[in-house]
N, C-alpha and C positions, 0 to 999 in steps of 0.2 A: 495966658493959656494958648493964645494963637500967635504970640510973638516968637520970632526965630530964636532958638537957643544958641548962644555963642559958646558951644562946647566942641572941643576937637573930636573929630571922628563921627559927627552927627550931621554934617552937611547942612547946618542951619535949619534943621527941622524945628517945628514948634512943639510945645509939650503935648498939645492935642494930637499932632501927627505921630509923635513918639508913642503915646498910649495906644493909638489906633493900630500901629504896626506891631506892638507887643501883644495886643489882644489877638491880632491875626496870626501871629507866630504861635501863640498858645493853642488856638483852635486847630491850626495846621498840624502842630505836633500830635495832638490827640487823634485826628483823622489819619495822619500818616502812620502812626504806630499801629492802628487797627488793621488797615488794609492798603496803605499807600494813597497817594493823591493829595497830600498836603500842599503840594505846589499849586494846586488849583486855588488855594486860599491865600497863601503867603506871598507868592510872587505877584499876582495881580494887585494885591494890596499895596505892595511896594511901587508898582508901576503907576498907581494912581497919584503918588506923590513924587516919584522919580528923585529920590535923594541923590545928591551929587550931580544932578543935571543930565546924566546919561544913563541909558538902560543898562549898560555893562556894569555899573556900580550896584544896581539892584540885583542883577544876576549873581555877582560875586558875593555880596553881603548876605544874600539869602542862603548861600551855601554854608556860611559860618553858622547860622541858626540851624540849618538842616542837619549838618554833621553832628552838632551837639545833641539835637533831639533824637536822631536815629541811633546814636551811640547809647544814649540812655535807654531807649526802647529795646535795643538789642540786648543790653545787659539785663533788663527786666525779663524779657522773653527767655533768655538763656537760663535763668534761675527757675523757670516754671514750665518750659516746653522743651522736649528733646530736640536737639539739632544735630544733623549729620555733618559734623565738621569736616570730614574727609572730602565731601563734595562742596560744602558751602565756602570753604576757604579758597580753593582754586577758582571757583566762580567769582568770588569777591576780588581776587587779584587781577583777573583778566578784565573784570568790569571796571576796576580802577584805571587800568591802562586805556580802556575804551573811552572812559569819561575824560581823561586827560586829552586824548585826541579830539574828542568832541568840543572841549573848551577851546582848544587851539583854533578850531574851525568855526567858532560861534558866530563870528561876524562875516564869514565867507560863504556860508551856504544859504540858499534861498529858503527862508523860513516859511514862506507862504506854501511852497510845494510840500515841505515837510509836514506842515500842519494838516494839509489835505490827507496825506498818507496816514498820519496818526489818527485823524478823525475817522477815517474808514476802518482802521484797525480796531479802534475802540468800539465802534458800532457792532462789528463782527464779534468782538469779545463779549460785549453785553448780551447780544442775542444768544450766543452759544451758551453762556453761563445761565441765562434765564430759562432756556429750553431744557437744561439738564439739572434739575433740582438736586440730584444725587451727587453732583460734581463737588468734590472737595469735602464731603461729609465724613469720609474715612481715609486713613492714610494707607495708600496702596500703590507704592512705586512700581512703575511699568517696566523699568530697565534694570539690567544687571549693573553692579556697582561701577564698572569702568565706563560703560555706555552712558550711565546717568551723569557721571562727571563730565564727559565730553559734551552732552546735550546742554548741561547747565553752563559750561564754559562758553559755548557758542552763543547761547542766549544772553549770558552776562555781558559779553563783548558788545553785542548789538545794542542792548538796552543801556549799557554804560555810556556808549557813544552818544546816544540820544540824550541822556541826562547831562552830559557835558555841554551839549548845545543849549541846555536849559529847557528842553521840551517838556510839556506836561505829561502826566500819566506814568512816570517812571516806576513808582512803587506798585501801581496797579498792573503794569505790564509784567513786572517781576513776579507778583503773586499769581497772575494768570498763567505764566510760563510754568511755574512750579506746580500749580494745581492741574491745569488743562493738559499739559504735555508730560510732565514728570510723574504726576499722580499723587502729589502730596495732599494732605488735608489742609483746609484753609488756615487753621491756626499754625500748623507747622510751616506752611508756605509763608505766612506773614512773618514768623520768627526768622526764617532763613533770608527773606527779602530784606529785613532790617540789617543783617550782617552785610549783605551785598550793597545796600544803599549807603551804608557808612563809607564803603570803599569808593563808590561812584562820587560821593560828595568830596572826599579827600582828593581824588584824582583831579576834579575840576579846580580845587583850591591850589593844587601844585602849580597850576598855571596862573590863576587869578592873584594869588598873594604876591609873588615876585613882580607881577605886572602893576602892582599898586592899585588894584581896583576894589579893595575891601575897605568899607567904612567901619573901623574897628569899634568905636564907641557904640554905634547903633547895632552892629553885629553881635556884640557881647550881650547887650540887654535883650535882644530878640532871641539869642541862644538860651538864656535863662528861662524865658517864657516858653520856648519850644520844648526844652527839657521837661518842664513841669507838665505840659500837655502830653508829651510822649509817654512819660511814666504812667500817667493816668490812663491813657488809651491802651497801653500794653497790658496793664492790670485788668482792665475791663474785658479786653479780647481774650485773655487767658482764662478768665473766670466764666465768660459767657459761651465760649466754644465756637466751633466752625459754622454752625447754622447762623449765629449772630453775625460773624465776620462776613459770611456770604451775602447777607442782606445789606450790610454796610458797603461791601464791594460793589454791588449792583447800583446802589445809590450814588456812590462816587463816580462810577463809570458814566451814569446818566448826566451827572453834573459836569464831568469833563467834556462829554459830547456837546452839551448845551453851550459850554464856555467856548470851545473851539469853533463850533458852528456860528456863534454870534460874532466871534472875532473875524472869521472868514467872510461873513455877510457884510461886515463893515469895511472889508478890504484889508484887514490886518495880516 
């Protein structure tokens, strides 16, 4: 159970470690499909074991699981929730390019500074959402079609760049952008965010795969687990509605704030 597995693409993980990471991927997929923030679960779980011996392998391999899960969630949402493809697809394309740029700079930027910025942003997002209980309960876009696309493209580029660096909270930031600024309901925002999140994960992998940073055996098994959780989470969100998604969103934001705060307190 605790003996290293001599399997290619698993970086000598034990069976116990493999089961632990697959369980984390399942839970991350479910949370991420509902409101984003699955990285709060999946990546820290990988960093506890550091398969491959370097953090970059965890970042790259987690993207394999994440892109599979977000694709499954996006497909599930698309069957049950109306999506404005005319604005979602341009946002996704620009977010992909932003994520590719972020992945290229993953080792070059001061993560401690970025973590402080994200921590402050998450606190403000949480307070704003908590103080406005009506936020995201109804679908009421605030901009005309062309302006909405431009706003979503700009936000997608910035959040995509952050996702490429492997920063936490990407899905939650996408949801908040679409709810708080664009005026989407929470369920519609979650559905659109999944489309964009697929693109940001692909963008990062465009860099990580040729660089040889993906542990494929581990990545495939975690992907299967993430897909299972993602489909379940998307079904629950579609059935329970925006009020339920709002509650999960606030819970995830609190978790992200606690996680980042703890990391910074330890000097990470």
